[in-house]
N, C-alpha and C positions, 0 to 999 in steps of 0.2 A: 596083474604083474607085480610081483613081490622082490623085494630087493634080495640079494642070494645071502646065505649064513655062512660065515667066514669060521672053518673050523680048525684049522691050524695058521698061523701065519709065521714066518721066519726071515730074516736077515741075509738074502744072497750074497750081495757085495754091498761094499758101502767104501767110499773115499771123500777128499774134500769137495767133491764135486758133482755124485751123482751117488745115489742108493737106489738097487733094485730090490723091491721084499718079494717073495712067493707066498701065497696065498692058496689054501685047499680050501673049497667052496662048495656049497649045497645048496639048489635053487628050489622052490617052493615045491616043485613035484617030487623031490629027491634026488633028483641026477646029481652025481658029483662033478664037480673039477677038479681034478686032484694036483694040476698047478696051473694058476693063473700069473703072472708077472704083472708087478705094477712099478713102474719108474717115479721114484718119491725124489721131486726137485723140489726147490723155493718158489718163490711167489717171483714172476716174471714183469716187467713192464716194457712198453713199449711207448716211444713217444714220436709224434707227427709236430715237427716244431716248423713254425712258418717264421718266416722275419715278416715286416711290415712292409714290403714291398711286394709281398706274395708269394717269394720263392719256397720251398722246402729242403732243409738241412739233412742232408743225407750223409749216409757213411758208403764208402765203396772201401771192400776188403776181402782178403781168401778168405772161403769158407771151406773147411777140409770135409764137413759132409758132403757137399754138392762138389767138391775139387774143382771150385770155379770162383774169379773172383766176381762178389756181386756189389750190387747198388739197393740199399734198403735204408730203413729207418734205424735209426739210434734207438738203444733197449739193451736189457740184460735181467740178470739174475738180481734179486734183494738179498742183501748180507745178512748173516746169522743174528737175528734178534733186531730185524728191522720191518716194521709194521705200517709204516707211513709211506703208502705209495706214491703219494705227491713227493716226496722229499726224496723216496729212492728215484721217482722219473726223472726230478732234477739232478743228482748226483750222476746218474748214468749219462745224461746228455749232457752233463759239464766234462765229464771224465771224456767221453768219447767225440767229443766236438769241441770243446771250449766255450761253445756257446752254453748262454744262461736265457729263459725266456721271463716276459715280464708276468703271466699268467698260465697258470695250468692247468687245463680244464679236462676232470675224469670224462670222456665219451663213450667208454665201456670197458665192459669185463665179461671174459669168456675161458672158459677151459681150454687148455693148450692142445690136448687130444683126453678127453673122458674117456674113452676105452681102456686106455694103461698109461696113463700118466694122473698124478694128483693134483698138481698145480695150475692155476689160473695166471690170465695175463689181463694187467690192467693197463687201458688205453689213454693217453692222454694228448690234447691237443694244445701244443705249446704255442702261444701267443706272443708277437714282438721279440722272436729271436733274435739274439745279437752276438756275437761274439764279446766273449767275456775273460779270456785268458787262456793260457796253453792247454793243449790235450793234458790228460793225467791217465795214460793207458796202461794196462795190465801189461805184464810182461811178454804174454805172447799173443799181443796185439799188434798190428798195422794199419791202420787207417786213415783213409785218405777222405777230407772233409769236400761234398760235394754241396754246392746250391743247385737247385732246380726246381722252374716255374711248377707250381703247384697243377696246374694244366696238364703237364706235359707226364709228370708221374701218375696222375690220375688214368693215365693212357697206360694202365700197367700191364697190361698183355702184350706191349711192345717192348718190353723189358726182355732180353737173353735169359735171366734166371730170376723167378718170381718165386715167393716167399709166400705160404698160406697167413700167417700171421700179420705178413702187412698188406695181403690185401683185403683181410680182415677190419686191418685200422683204418684202410680207405672208406669201406662201409661206413665206421662208425663214424668217421670226418664226413661222409655227407648226408650222415643221417643229424648229425648234429647242425651242419650248413641249411638244411632243410628249415629247421626252427630258430635258428639265429644266423639268419641270411648276410646280415652287416659284418659277422667275422669271415664270409667266405672271400676269398683274396680277388683281386680286381685283375689279373692277369689274362 
């Protein structure tokens, strides 16, 4: 199996938040794929912030794609020119929750959806999360901060609404705790 050859490429749509590119591709066997759409997005960060008492710092907010109020992990997109993923994670955590962490540990990195998106997600475990000031929300954000025992959130399938990237975050956190058990919450 070989990568496809890109024959043509054009920008289908672009605004401040999203970009859609349309490619015409050819497989190694000569088959032409006349239109293949790629969603171009900045890198994302997801934080698994844990307090010293073993609680996760979560965010509750309305998510219009799901048309539901959801409970999940803080995170978001990197800013233009932002290449330090740990700094982006610290910024997103502070903006969305008002918390900061004593230490951020990269526990995983994966494509958001490698079929038609070009961006990746960096997952950070935040240790010793604590309030550090007020939230600094974007104009479209309305977020309530919730602390929950890690063991309760680990029963992820019990939540009414689940996010695949947050389930992946739990996988990376659990893998990290297998090799670093002294960081596992004792709740």
